[in-house]
N, CA, C and O atoms as CSV, one atom per row, in Angstrom:
chain,resi,resn,atom,element,x,y,z
A,1,MET,N,N,87.000,77.706,110.731
A,1,MET,CA,C,86.546,78.379,109.986
A,1,MET,C,C,86.908,79.307,108.779
A,1,MET,O,O,86.673,80.515,108.824
A,2,ILE,N,N,87.612,78.574,107.469
A,2,ILE,CA,C,87.787,78.765,106.205
A,2,ILE,C,C,86.985,80.115,105.703
A,2,ILE,O,O,85.762,80.042,105.589
A,3,ARG,N,N,87.647,81.308,105.413
A,3,ARG,CA,C,86.712,82.766,104.701
A,3,ARG,C,C,87.887,82.911,103.496
A,3,ARG,O,O,89.018,82.452,103.338
A,4,ALA,N,N,87.126,83.670,102.847
A,4,ALA,CA,C,88.259,84.411,101.939
A,4,ALA,C,C,88.957,85.569,102.604
A,4,ALA,O,O,88.260,86.300,103.307
A,5,TYR,N,N,90.332,85.854,102.467
A,5,TYR,CA,C,90.662,87.435,103.063
A,5,TYR,C,C,90.065,88.576,103.057
A,5,TYR,O,O,89.740,89.055,101.971
A,6,LYS,N,N,89.805,89.224,104.190
A,6,LYS,CA,C,88.941,90.571,103.332
A,6,LYS,C,C,90.150,91.725,104.063
A,6,LYS,O,O,90.778,91.568,105.110
A,7,ASP,N,N,90.193,92.879,103.108
A,7,ASP,CA,C,91.406,94.553,103.038
A,7,ASP,C,C,91.378,94.239,104.961
A,7,ASP,O,O,92.414,93.675,105.311
A,8,ASN,N,N,90.503,94.488,106.000
A,8,ASN,CA,C,90.274,94.502,106.894
A,8,ASN,C,C,90.968,93.285,107.529
A,8,ASN,O,O,90.382,93.160,108.605
A,9,ASP,N,N,91.868,92.354,107.447
A,9,ASP,CA,C,92.371,91.540,107.423
A,9,ASP,C,C,93.873,91.853,107.598
A,9,ASP,O,O,94.636,91.355,108.426
A,10,ILE,N,N,94.005,92.300,107.141
A,10,ILE,CA,C,95.398,92.376,106.609
A,10,ILE,C,C,96.545,92.416,107.556
A,10,ILE,O,O,97.674,91.925,107.521
A,11,ASP,N,N,95.705,93.386,108.682
A,11,ASP,CA,C,97.089,94.066,109.662
A,11,ASP,C,C,97.553,93.125,110.801
A,11,ASP,O,O,98.581,93.072,111.476
A,12,THR,N,N,96.087,92.199,110.752
A,12,THR,CA,C,96.741,90.812,111.679
A,12,THR,C,C,97.401,89.958,111.011
A,12,THR,O,O,98.367,89.375,111.502
A,13,LEU,N,N,96.819,89.678,109.316
A,13,LEU,CA,C,97.739,88.866,108.463
A,13,LEU,C,C,98.971,89.646,108.616
A,13,LEU,O,O,99.870,88.813,108.727
A,14,ILE,N,N,99.228,90.265,108.647
A,14,ILE,CA,C,100.984,90.992,108.436
A,14,ILE,C,C,101.408,90.896,109.987
A,14,ILE,O,O,102.619,90.677,109.939
A,15,ASP,N,N,101.030,90.949,111.294
A,15,ASP,CA,C,101.300,90.533,112.005
A,15,ASP,C,C,101.645,89.193,112.549
A,15,ASP,O,O,102.366,89.164,113.547
A,16,ILE,N,N,101.171,87.929,111.955
A,16,ILE,CA,C,101.033,86.429,111.752
A,16,ILE,C,C,102.382,86.211,111.192
A,16,ILE,O,O,103.248,85.560,111.777
A,17,TRP,N,N,102.545,86.820,109.954
A,17,TRP,CA,C,103.496,86.436,108.511
A,17,TRP,C,C,104.861,86.805,109.789
A,17,TRP,O,O,105.716,85.960,110.058
A,18,TYR,N,N,104.829,87.932,110.321
A,18,TYR,CA,C,106.100,88.887,110.507
A,18,TYR,C,C,106.599,87.522,111.740
A,18,TYR,O,O,107.458,86.640,111.721
A,19,LYS,N,N,105.396,88.009,112.855
A,19,LYS,CA,C,105.867,86.825,114.344
A,19,LYS,C,C,106.632,85.548,113.255
A,19,LYS,O,O,107.827,85.509,112.963
A,20,GLY,N,N,105.520,84.545,112.776
A,20,GLY,CA,C,105.947,83.552,112.308
A,20,GLY,C,C,107.735,83.473,111.467
A,20,GLY,O,O,108.745,82.783,111.609
A,21,SER,N,N,107.367,84.441,110.731
A,21,SER,CA,C,108.587,84.624,109.931
A,21,SER,C,C,109.942,84.816,110.785
A,21,SER,O,O,111.069,84.552,110.365
A,22,LEU,N,N,109.636,85.308,112.019
A,22,LEU,CA,C,110.844,85.550,112.894
A,22,LEU,C,C,111.229,84.068,113.612
A,22,LEU,O,O,112.324,83.531,113.781
A,23,GLU,N,N,110.273,83.767,113.856
A,23,GLU,CA,C,110.704,82.077,114.177
A,23,GLU,C,C,110.669,81.032,113.599
A,23,GLU,O,O,111.202,79.988,113.973
A,24,ALA,N,N,110.077,81.193,112.689
A,24,ALA,CA,C,110.673,79.908,111.561
A,24,ALA,C,C,112.199,80.066,110.917
A,24,ALA,O,O,112.903,79.063,110.802
A,25,HIS,N,N,112.696,81.435,110.483
A,25,HIS,CA,C,113.476,81.556,109.816
A,25,HIS,C,C,114.653,82.834,110.851
A,25,HIS,O,O,114.907,83.990,110.514
A,26,ASP,N,N,115.153,82.112,112.097
A,26,ASP,CA,C,116.053,82.519,112.571
A,26,ASP,C,C,117.161,82.607,112.062
A,26,ASP,O,O,117.728,83.690,112.214
A,27,PHE,N,N,117.744,81.730,111.429
A,27,PHE,CA,C,118.989,82.167,110.258
A,27,PHE,C,C,119.103,82.963,109.925
A,27,PHE,O,O,120.262,83.374,109.887
A,28,ILE,N,N,117.574,84.185,109.205
A,28,ILE,CA,C,118.344,84.978,108.618
A,28,ILE,C,C,117.571,86.028,109.728
A,28,ILE,O,O,116.765,85.826,110.636
A,29,ASP,N,N,118.242,87.268,109.176
A,29,ASP,CA,C,118.527,88.550,110.560
A,29,ASP,C,C,117.264,89.494,110.102
A,29,ASP,O,O,117.127,90.178,109.088
A,30,SER,N,N,116.532,89.316,111.039
A,30,SER,CA,C,114.742,90.054,111.250
A,30,SER,C,C,115.210,91.242,110.693
A,30,SER,O,O,114.069,91.610,110.413
A,31,VAL,N,N,115.988,92.278,110.239
A,31,VAL,CA,C,115.833,93.060,109.261
A,31,VAL,C,C,115.169,93.171,107.642
A,31,VAL,O,O,114.400,93.908,107.023
A,32,TYR,N,N,116.037,91.876,107.388
A,32,TYR,CA,C,115.057,91.934,106.380
A,32,TYR,C,C,113.706,91.740,106.507
A,32,TYR,O,O,112.908,92.292,105.749
A,33,TRP,N,N,113.387,91.032,107.366
A,33,TRP,CA,C,112.205,90.479,107.296
A,33,TRP,C,C,111.436,92.033,107.348
A,33,TRP,O,O,110.775,92.362,106.363
A,34,GLU,N,N,111.554,93.054,108.626
A,34,GLU,CA,C,110.994,94.155,108.808
A,34,GLU,C,C,111.199,94.936,107.061
A,34,GLU,O,O,110.267,95.576,106.575
A,35,SER,N,N,112.010,94.817,106.602
A,35,SER,CA,C,112.067,95.366,105.117
A,35,SER,C,C,110.878,94.885,104.201
A,35,SER,O,O,110.406,95.302,103.143
A,36,ARG,N,N,110.516,93.566,105.258
A,36,ARG,CA,C,109.124,93.507,103.570
A,36,ARG,C,C,108.226,93.376,103.842
A,36,ARG,O,O,107.571,92.529,103.234
A,37,ILE,N,N,107.594,94.147,104.960
A,37,ILE,CA,C,106.559,94.100,105.557
A,37,ILE,C,C,105.948,95.139,104.617
A,37,ILE,O,O,104.844,94.722,104.267
A,38,GLU,N,N,106.167,96.076,104.183
A,38,GLU,CA,C,105.111,97.272,103.475
A,38,GLU,C,C,105.124,96.356,102.337
A,38,GLU,O,O,103.972,95.975,102.127
A,39,GLU,N,N,105.893,95.893,101.585
A,39,GLU,CA,C,105.975,94.646,99.885
A,39,GLU,C,C,104.521,93.983,100.297
A,39,GLU,O,O,103.568,94.202,99.550
A,40,MET,N,N,104.328,93.121,101.558
A,40,MET,CA,C,103.507,92.048,101.843
A,40,MET,C,C,102.911,92.555,102.082
A,40,MET,O,O,102.153,91.693,101.638
A,41,LYS,N,N,101.794,93.839,102.696
A,41,LYS,CA,C,101.214,94.249,103.153
A,41,LYS,C,C,100.594,95.231,101.631
A,41,LYS,O,O,99.390,95.253,101.375
A,42,GLU,N,N,101.248,95.703,101.077
A,42,GLU,CA,C,100.566,96.298,99.712
A,42,GLU,C,C,100.536,96.007,98.474
A,42,GLU,O,O,99.924,96.663,97.631
A,43,LYS,N,N,101.590,94.395,98.131
A,43,LYS,CA,C,101.434,93.902,97.123
A,43,LYS,C,C,101.430,92.296,96.927
A,43,LYS,O,O,100.897,91.981,95.863
A,44,TYR,N,N,101.891,91.214,97.687
A,44,TYR,CA,C,101.847,90.523,98.195
A,44,TYR,C,C,100.878,89.400,98.329
A,44,TYR,O,O,100.897,88.314,97.749
A,45,ILE,N,N,99.824,89.970,99.406
A,45,ILE,CA,C,99.418,89.241,100.237
A,45,ILE,C,C,97.392,90.214,98.939
A,45,ILE,O,O,96.368,89.799,98.397
A,46,PRO,N,N,98.115,91.537,99.191
A,46,PRO,CA,C,96.556,92.071,98.100
A,46,PRO,C,C,96.269,90.827,96.451
A,46,PRO,O,O,95.142,90.447,96.134
A,47,MET,N,N,97.579,90.419,95.656
A,47,MET,CA,C,97.876,89.986,94.541
A,47,MET,C,C,97.480,88.367,94.770
A,47,MET,O,O,96.872,87.701,93.932
A,48,SER,N,N,97.960,87.851,96.115
A,48,SER,CA,C,97.540,86.811,96.034
A,48,SER,C,C,96.242,86.246,96.290
A,48,SER,O,O,95.435,87.080,96.699
A,49,GLU,N,N,95.632,84.612,96.121
A,49,GLU,CA,C,93.910,84.214,96.651
A,49,GLU,C,C,94.421,83.641,97.840
A,49,GLU,O,O,95.064,82.599,97.966
A,50,THR,N,N,93.922,84.743,98.998
A,50,THR,CA,C,93.963,84.606,100.440
A,50,THR,C,C,92.948,83.944,101.364
A,50,THR,O,O,92.137,84.728,101.858
A,51,HIS,N,N,92.854,82.936,101.627
A,51,HIS,CA,C,91.917,82.249,103.303
A,51,HIS,C,C,92.755,82.341,104.260
A,51,HIS,O,O,93.956,82.175,104.471
A,52,VAL,N,N,91.591,82.721,104.918
A,52,VAL,CA,C,92.277,83.202,106.202
A,52,VAL,C,C,91.265,81.904,107.566
A,52,VAL,O,O,90.045,81.765,107.486
A,53,LEU,N,N,91.964,81.296,108.445
A,53,LEU,CA,C,91.334,80.443,109.502
A,53,LEU,C,C,90.907,80.968,110.981
A,53,LEU,O,O,91.690,81.621,111.672
A,54,THR,N,N,89.909,80.707,111.302
A,54,THR,CA,C,89.244,81.918,112.314
A,54,THR,C,C,88.717,80.866,113.340
A,54,THR,O,O,88.270,79.880,112.753
A,55,ASN,N,N,88.632,80.781,114.792
A,55,ASN,CA,C,88.361,80.670,115.803
A,55,ASN,C,C,86.824,81.277,115.938
A,55,ASN,O,O,86.176,81.983,115.165
A,56,GLN,N,N,86.557,80.805,117.024
A,56,GLN,CA,C,85.055,82.015,117.043
A,56,GLN,C,C,85.059,83.183,117.640
A,56,GLN,O,O,84.116,83.923,117.921
A,57,THR,N,N,86.658,83.344,117.889
A,57,THR,CA,C,87.359,85.418,118.250
A,57,THR,C,C,88.197,85.879,117.307
A,57,THR,O,O,88.134,86.932,116.674
A,58,LYS,N,N,89.002,84.993,117.261
A,58,LYS,CA,C,89.967,85.082,116.051
A,58,LYS,C,C,90.696,85.021,114.697
A,58,LYS,O,O,90.487,83.903,114.227
A,59,ILE,N,N,91.237,85.539,114.118
A,59,ILE,CA,C,92.209,84.881,113.096
A,59,ILE,C,C,93.166,84.370,113.433
A,59,ILE,O,O,94.045,85.006,114.014
A,60,VAL,N,N,93.320,82.441,113.036
A,60,VAL,CA,C,94.865,82.137,114.154
A,60,VAL,C,C,95.819,82.050,112.955
A,60,VAL,O,O,97.000,82.342,113.145
A,61,GLY,N,N,95.332,81.608,111.522
A,61,GLY,CA,C,96.686,81.880,110.124
A,61,GLY,C,C,95.439,81.985,108.808
A,61,GLY,O,O,94.213,81.891,108.753
A,62,PHE,N,N,96.525,82.226,107.875
A,62,PHE,CA,C,96.495,82.057,106.304
A,62,PHE,C,C,96.953,82.002,105.388
A,62,PHE,O,O,97.938,82.737,105.322
A,63,ILE,N,N,96.663,81.234,104.175
A,63,ILE,CA,C,97.435,80.813,103.384
A,63,ILE,C,C,97.236,81.633,102.252
A,63,ILE,O,O,96.156,82.222,102.220
A,64,SER,N,N,98.222,81.857,101.073
A,64,SER,CA,C,98.329,82.733,100.677
A,64,SER,C,C,98.657,81.873,98.949
A,64,SER,O,O,99.648,81.158,98.803
A,65,MET,N,N,97.742,82.099,97.912
A,65,MET,CA,C,98.317,80.861,96.380
A,65,MET,C,C,97.958,81.605,95.216
A,65,MET,O,O,96.891,82.018,94.761
A,66,LEU,N,N,99.206,81.659,94.847
A,66,LEU,CA,C,99.501,82.365,93.462
A,66,LEU,C,C,99.044,81.301,92.067
A,66,LEU,O,O,99.946,80.505,91.803
A,67,ASP,N,N,98.101,81.211,91.383
A,67,ASP,CA,C,97.808,80.311,90.971
A,67,ASP,C,C,98.197,78.738,91.710
A,67,ASP,O,O,97.503,78.466,92.690
A,68,ASP,N,N,99.304,77.650,91.280
A,68,ASP,CA,C,99.057,76.886,91.815
A,68,ASP,C,C,100.483,77.090,93.230
A,68,ASP,O,O,100.870,76.243,94.035
A,69,TYR,N,N,100.864,78.282,93.078
A,69,TYR,CA,C,102.252,78.534,94.123
A,69,TYR,C,C,101.661,78.450,94.956
A,69,TYR,O,O,100.494,78.840,94.924
A,70,LEU,N,N,102.295,77.820,96.234
A,70,LEU,CA,C,101.521,77.684,97.410
A,70,LEU,C,C,102.813,79.210,98.109
A,70,LEU,O,O,103.978,79.067,98.482
A,71,ALA,N,N,101.888,80.655,98.039
A,71,ALA,CA,C,102.973,81.763,98.209
A,71,ALA,C,C,102.969,81.445,99.942
A,71,ALA,O,O,103.707,80.586,100.424
A,72,ALA,N,N,102.395,81.949,100.446
A,72,ALA,CA,C,102.589,81.470,102.292
A,72,ALA,C,C,101.373,80.763,102.973
A,72,ALA,O,O,100.198,80.853,102.619
A,73,LEU,N,N,101.904,80.007,104.069
A,73,LEU,CA,C,101.607,79.154,104.849
A,73,LEU,C,C,101.982,79.930,106.355
A,73,LEU,O,O,103.171,79.770,106.629
A,74,PHE,N,N,101.010,80.959,107.676
A,74,PHE,CA,C,101.950,80.648,108.513
A,74,PHE,C,C,100.632,81.169,109.161
A,74,PHE,O,O,99.858,82.082,108.874
A,75,ILE,N,N,100.693,79.962,110.430
A,75,ILE,CA,C,99.515,79.520,111.504
A,75,ILE,C,C,100.381,80.640,112.861
A,75,ILE,O,O,101.569,80.566,113.176
A,76,ASP,N,N,99.449,81.497,113.379
A,76,ASP,CA,C,99.948,82.441,114.980
A,76,ASP,C,C,100.362,81.616,115.354
A,76,ASP,O,O,99.694,80.582,115.376
A,77,VAL,N,N,101.954,81.643,115.946
A,77,VAL,CA,C,102.683,81.064,116.810
A,77,VAL,C,C,101.678,80.310,118.432
A,77,VAL,O,O,101.816,79.295,119.115
A,78,GLU,N,N,101.115,81.000,118.439
A,78,GLU,CA,C,99.781,80.470,120.057
A,78,GLU,C,C,98.989,79.168,119.565
A,78,GLU,O,O,98.535,78.217,120.202
A,79,TYR,N,N,98.990,79.549,117.855
A,79,TYR,CA,C,97.946,77.953,117.341
A,79,TYR,C,C,98.767,77.275,116.927
A,79,TYR,O,O,98.147,76.241,116.679
A,80,GLN,N,N,100.244,77.039,116.537
A,80,GLN,CA,C,101.014,76.516,115.757
A,80,GLN,C,C,100.738,74.329,116.801
A,80,GLN,O,O,100.195,74.060,117.872
A,81,ASN,N,N,101.199,73.696,116.101
A,81,ASN,CA,C,100.854,72.186,115.773
A,81,ASN,C,C,99.406,71.818,116.654
A,81,ASN,O,O,99.272,71.150,117.679
A,82,ASN,N,N,98.314,72.592,115.751
A,82,ASN,CA,C,97.799,71.788,116.217
A,82,ASN,C,C,96.888,71.584,115.302
A,82,ASN,O,O,95.836,71.271,115.859
A,83,GLY,N,N,96.723,71.629,113.429
A,83,GLY,CA,C,96.086,71.221,112.603
A,83,GLY,C,C,95.422,72.134,112.357
A,83,GLY,O,O,94.211,72.133,112.135
A,84,ALA,N,N,96.451,73.382,112.374
A,84,ALA,CA,C,96.093,74.397,111.077
A,84,ALA,C,C,95.856,75.059,109.941
A,84,ALA,O,O,95.061,75.739,109.292
A,85,GLY,N,N,97.621,74.209,110.032
A,85,GLY,CA,C,97.985,74.581,108.781
A,85,GLY,C,C,97.846,72.951,107.725
A,85,GLY,O,O,98.029,72.957,106.508
A,86,ARG,N,N,97.525,71.795,108.461
A,86,ARG,CA,C,96.845,70.884,107.836
A,86,ARG,C,C,95.833,71.634,107.113
A,86,ARG,O,O,95.945,72.046,105.959
A,87,GLU,N,N,94.782,71.785,107.929
A,87,GLU,CA,C,93.266,72.189,107.521
A,87,GLU,C,C,93.310,72.701,106.311
A,87,GLU,O,O,92.900,72.136,105.297
A,88,LEU,N,N,94.074,74.372,106.402
A,88,LEU,CA,C,94.622,75.645,105.581
A,88,LEU,C,C,95.088,74.724,103.941
A,88,LEU,O,O,94.820,75.033,102.780
A,89,LEU,N,N,95.861,73.539,104.496
A,89,LEU,CA,C,96.779,73.152,103.548
A,89,LEU,C,C,95.315,72.161,102.415
A,89,LEU,O,O,94.817,72.273,101.295
A,90,ASN,N,N,95.217,71.506,103.300
A,90,ASN,CA,C,93.706,70.059,102.455
A,90,ASN,C,C,92.710,71.129,101.867
A,90,ASN,O,O,91.954,70.771,100.964
A,91,PHE,N,N,92.669,72.437,102.338
A,91,PHE,CA,C,91.869,73.153,101.680
A,91,PHE,C,C,91.618,73.772,100.459
A,91,PHE,O,O,90.654,73.783,99.693
A,92,GLU,N,N,93.121,74.469,100.466
A,92,GLU,CA,C,93.824,74.337,98.903
A,92,GLU,C,C,94.188,73.331,97.971
A,92,GLU,O,O,94.500,73.408,96.782
A,93,LYS,N,N,94.041,71.954,99.088
A,93,LYS,CA,C,93.875,70.816,97.861
A,93,LYS,C,C,92.943,70.239,97.498
A,93,LYS,O,O,93.180,69.234,96.828
A,94,LYS,N,N,91.408,70.613,97.777
A,94,LYS,CA,C,90.846,70.047,97.217
A,94,LYS,C,C,90.230,70.776,96.190
A,94,LYS,O,O,89.146,70.414,95.732
A,95,GLN,N,N,91.188,72.386,95.539
A,95,GLN,CA,C,90.450,73.083,94.522
A,95,GLN,C,C,91.905,72.808,93.428
A,95,GLN,O,O,91.640,72.964,92.236
A,96,ARG,N,N,92.926,72.539,93.654
A,96,ARG,CA,C,93.836,72.287,93.105
A,96,ARG,C,C,94.363,70.144,92.228
A,96,ARG,O,O,93.701,69.144,92.504
A,97,ASN,N,N,95.246,70.145,91.563
A,97,ASN,CA,C,95.522,69.355,91.785
A,97,ASN,C,C,97.362,68.794,91.652
A,97,ASN,O,O,97.984,67.756,91.880
A,98,ASN,N,N,97.623,69.946,91.237
A,98,ASN,CA,C,99.174,70.637,91.641
A,98,ASN,C,C,99.838,71.615,92.799
A,98,ASN,O,O,99.528,72.785,92.576
A,99,ILE,N,N,100.471,71.495,93.699
A,99,ILE,CA,C,100.769,72.822,94.035
A,99,ILE,C,C,101.832,72.648,94.583
A,99,ILE,O,O,102.184,71.684,95.262
A,100,GLN,N,N,102.669,74.027,94.181
A,100,GLN,CA,C,104.392,73.854,94.275
A,100,GLN,C,C,104.527,75.339,95.538
A,100,GLN,O,O,103.794,76.319,95.671
A,101,LEU,N,N,105.635,74.972,96.200
A,101,LEU,CA,C,106.124,76.458,96.743
A,101,LEU,C,C,107.321,76.194,97.500
A,101,LEU,O,O,107.253,75.283,98.325
A,102,LYS,N,N,108.509,76.883,97.358
A,102,LYS,CA,C,109.661,76.773,98.298
A,102,LYS,C,C,109.628,77.002,99.506
A,102,LYS,O,O,108.708,77.554,100.109
A,103,VAL,N,N,110.545,76.629,99.909
A,103,VAL,CA,C,110.680,76.387,101.418
A,103,VAL,C,C,111.997,76.467,102.061
A,103,VAL,O,O,112.174,75.319,102.467
A,104,TYR,N,N,113.166,77.265,102.431
A,104,TYR,CA,C,114.406,77.451,103.165
A,104,TYR,C,C,114.519,76.030,103.498
A,104,TYR,O,O,113.631,75.266,103.879
A,105,LYS,N,N,116.133,75.738,103.230
A,105,LYS,CA,C,116.153,73.360,103.999
A,105,LYS,C,C,116.619,74.310,104.969
A,105,LYS,O,O,115.813,73.960,105.831
A,106,GLU,N,N,117.244,75.196,105.510
A,106,GLU,CA,C,117.459,75.378,106.880
A,106,GLU,C,C,116.009,75.014,108.283
A,106,GLU,O,O,116.040,74.826,109.499
A,107,ASN,N,N,115.141,75.058,107.459
A,107,ASN,CA,C,113.430,75.409,107.789
A,107,ASN,C,C,113.481,74.044,108.202
A,107,ASN,O,O,112.594,73.709,107.416
A,108,LEU,N,N,113.768,72.993,108.764
A,108,LEU,CA,C,113.377,72.210,109.327
A,108,LEU,C,C,112.319,71.040,109.830
A,108,LEU,O,O,112.215,69.821,109.689
A,109,SER,N,N,111.570,72.130,110.518
A,109,SER,CA,C,109.732,72.020,110.749
A,109,SER,C,C,108.599,71.814,109.697
A,109,SER,O,O,107.598,71.106,109.581
A,110,ALA,N,N,109.319,72.889,108.910
A,110,ALA,CA,C,108.845,72.786,107.486
A,110,ALA,C,C,108.714,72.121,106.552
A,110,ALA,O,O,107.711,72.250,105.850
A,111,ILE,N,N,109.640,71.253,106.275
A,111,ILE,CA,C,109.905,70.694,105.495
A,111,ILE,C,C,109.461,69.174,106.032
A,111,ILE,O,O,109.277,68.227,105.268
A,112,ARG,N,N,109.357,69.129,107.123
A,112,ARG,CA,C,108.777,67.576,107.731
A,112,ARG,C,C,107.212,67.953,107.646
A,112,ARG,O,O,106.550,67.237,106.894
A,113,PHE,N,N,106.496,69.052,108.365
A,113,PHE,CA,C,105.213,69.367,107.195
A,113,PHE,C,C,104.490,68.979,106.279
A,113,PHE,O,O,103.438,68.347,106.185
A,114,TYR,N,N,105.688,69.766,105.158
A,114,TYR,CA,C,104.960,69.620,104.099
A,114,TYR,C,C,105.409,68.217,103.674
A,114,TYR,O,O,104.435,67.897,102.993
A,115,GLU,N,N,106.232,67.184,103.629
A,115,GLU,CA,C,106.348,65.850,103.462
A,115,GLU,C,C,105.347,65.053,104.573
A,115,GLU,O,O,105.068,63.856,104.496
A,116,LYS,N,N,105.125,65.482,105.058
A,116,LYS,CA,C,103.677,64.541,106.079
A,116,LYS,C,C,102.500,64.903,105.707
A,116,LYS,O,O,101.499,64.580,106.347
A,117,ASN,N,N,102.431,66.154,103.816
A,117,ASN,CA,C,101.633,65.964,103.848
A,117,ASN,C,C,101.500,65.945,102.654
A,117,ASN,O,O,100.712,66.697,102.079
A,118,GLY,N,N,102.314,65.000,101.993
A,118,GLY,CA,C,102.379,64.670,100.472
A,118,GLY,C,C,102.889,65.428,99.946
A,118,GLY,O,O,102.204,65.784,98.987
A,119,PHE,N,N,104.006,66.068,100.032
A,119,PHE,CA,C,105.221,66.912,99.456
A,119,PHE,C,C,106.426,66.135,98.952
A,119,PHE,O,O,106.985,65.269,99.624
A,120,ILE,N,N,106.788,66.494,97.742
A,120,ILE,CA,C,108.406,65.876,98.191
A,120,ILE,C,C,109.055,67.134,97.217
A,120,ILE,O,O,108.496,67.966,96.503
A,121,ILE,N,N,110.719,66.838,97.576
A,121,ILE,CA,C,111.318,67.755,97.262
A,121,ILE,C,C,111.857,67.619,95.812
A,121,ILE,O,O,112.555,66.661,95.480
A,122,LYS,N,N,111.505,68.617,94.963
A,122,LYS,CA,C,111.618,68.233,93.353
A,122,LYS,C,C,113.324,68.550,93.319
A,122,LYS,O,O,114.140,67.716,92.927
A,123,LYS,N,N,113.646,69.785,93.760
A,123,LYS,CA,C,115.434,70.523,93.365
A,123,LYS,C,C,115.517,71.663,94.492
A,123,LYS,O,O,114.715,72.566,94.726
A,124,GLU,N,N,116.598,71.381,95.049
A,124,GLU,CA,C,117.315,73.047,95.156
A,124,GLU,C,C,118.086,73.799,94.720
A,124,GLU,O,O,118.991,73.792,93.885
A,125,LEU,N,N,117.364,74.860,95.770
A,125,LEU,CA,C,117.576,76.297,94.900
A,125,LEU,C,C,118.412,77.496,95.520
A,125,LEU,O,O,118.598,77.195,96.699
A,126,ASN,N,N,118.897,78.509,95.290
A,126,ASN,CA,C,119.745,79.498,95.570
A,126,ASN,C,C,118.487,80.466,95.912
A,126,ASN,O,O,118.054,80.612,94.769
A,127,ASP,N,N,117.631,81.213,96.730
A,127,ASP,CA,C,117.100,81.815,97.379
A,127,ASP,C,C,118.108,83.237,96.988
A,127,ASP,O,O,119.050,83.331,97.774
A,128,GLU,N,N,118.062,84.447,95.820
A,128,GLU,CA,C,119.085,85.428,95.464
A,128,GLU,C,C,119.036,86.492,96.580
A,128,GLU,O,O,119.914,87.314,96.843
A,129,GLN,N,N,117.587,86.283,97.317
A,129,GLN,CA,C,116.820,87.769,98.373
A,129,GLN,C,C,117.973,87.404,99.398
A,129,GLN,O,O,118.616,88.377,99.792
A,130,THR,N,N,118.390,86.005,99.957
A,130,THR,CA,C,118.443,85.789,101.157
A,130,THR,C,C,120.027,84.427,100.874
A,130,THR,O,O,120.640,83.749,101.697
A,131,ASN,N,N,120.127,84.516,99.771
A,131,ASN,CA,C,121.484,83.837,99.620
A,131,ASN,C,C,121.761,82.182,100.579
A,131,ASN,O,O,122.640,81.498,101.105
A,132,LYS,N,N,120.159,82.243,100.274
A,132,LYS,CA,C,120.165,81.057,101.196
A,132,LYS,C,C,119.710,79.548,101.039
A,132,LYS,O,O,118.553,79.527,101.459
A,133,GLN,N,N,119.931,78.775,100.791
A,133,GLN,CA,C,119.522,77.671,99.934
A,133,GLN,C,C,117.705,77.033,100.047
A,133,GLN,O,O,117.176,77.244,101.138
A,134,GLU,N,N,117.262,76.662,99.502
A,134,GLU,CA,C,115.986,76.309,99.653
A,134,GLU,C,C,115.424,75.131,99.012
A,134,GLU,O,O,116.319,74.634,98.328
A,135,TYR,N,N,114.355,74.462,98.921
A,135,TYR,CA,C,114.101,73.953,98.054
A,135,TYR,C,C,112.567,73.430,97.543
A,135,TYR,O,O,111.701,72.976,98.290
A,136,LEU,N,N,112.465,73.603,96.164
A,136,LEU,CA,C,111.480,73.338,95.863
A,136,LEU,C,C,110.587,72.050,96.232
A,136,LEU,O,O,110.862,70.851,96.189
A,137,MET,N,N,109.462,72.708,96.596
A,137,MET,CA,C,108.649,70.939,96.949
A,137,MET,C,C,107.499,71.417,95.710
A,137,MET,O,O,107.452,72.357,94.917
A,138,GLU,N,N,106.331,69.849,96.107
A,138,GLU,CA,C,105.657,69.756,94.915
A,138,GLU,C,C,104.850,68.573,95.340
A,138,GLU,O,O,105.097,67.380,95.511
A,139,TRP,N,N,103.648,69.440,95.463
A,139,TRP,CA,C,102.390,68.266,95.906
A,139,TRP,C,C,101.629,67.813,94.267
A,139,TRP,O,O,101.612,68.633,93.350
A,140,THR,N,N,101.236,66.871,94.169
A,140,THR,CA,C,100.135,66.466,93.259
A,140,THR,C,C,99.346,64.849,93.222
A,140,THR,O,O,99.698,63.684,93.405
A,141,LYS,N,N,97.926,65.677,92.827
A,141,LYS,CA,C,96.343,65.120,93.238
A,141,LYS,C,C,96.999,63.421,92.896
A,141,LYS,O,O,98.150,63.342,92.467
A,142,LYS,N,N,96.432,62.531,93.053
A,142,LYS,CA,C,96.804,60.990,92.807
A,142,LYS,C,C,94.990,60.677,92.208
A,142,LYS,O,O,94.645,59.551,91.849
């Protein structure tokens, strides 16, 4: 079930985000992700339009949008590769005509996931905070 995020979900979302960030971005020092926890908790998730995907007992993932920008899509590592990410992405696609996102160039599995779900690479950028190359990707409703 997909539902709107509630304030009391925040610790679970931060845990999913942090563990997922460490796994998907092992090319970035873990200290960077640790330094972002409070900002994610206090600023970024609350200011986003966030939806969570739950099974019968727990939150398995979430998606955060800022207008048409996909700011975060994270699935609990135990539930990855089972369609949860696609389900959340499709939920947002039904509500929008266009979605943009940035993904690290070294995060090959995420790039493949987004390409498989209709996103195309628009340009290559440099993330100033990490000094890593990233792609701006875009999906447009047909």
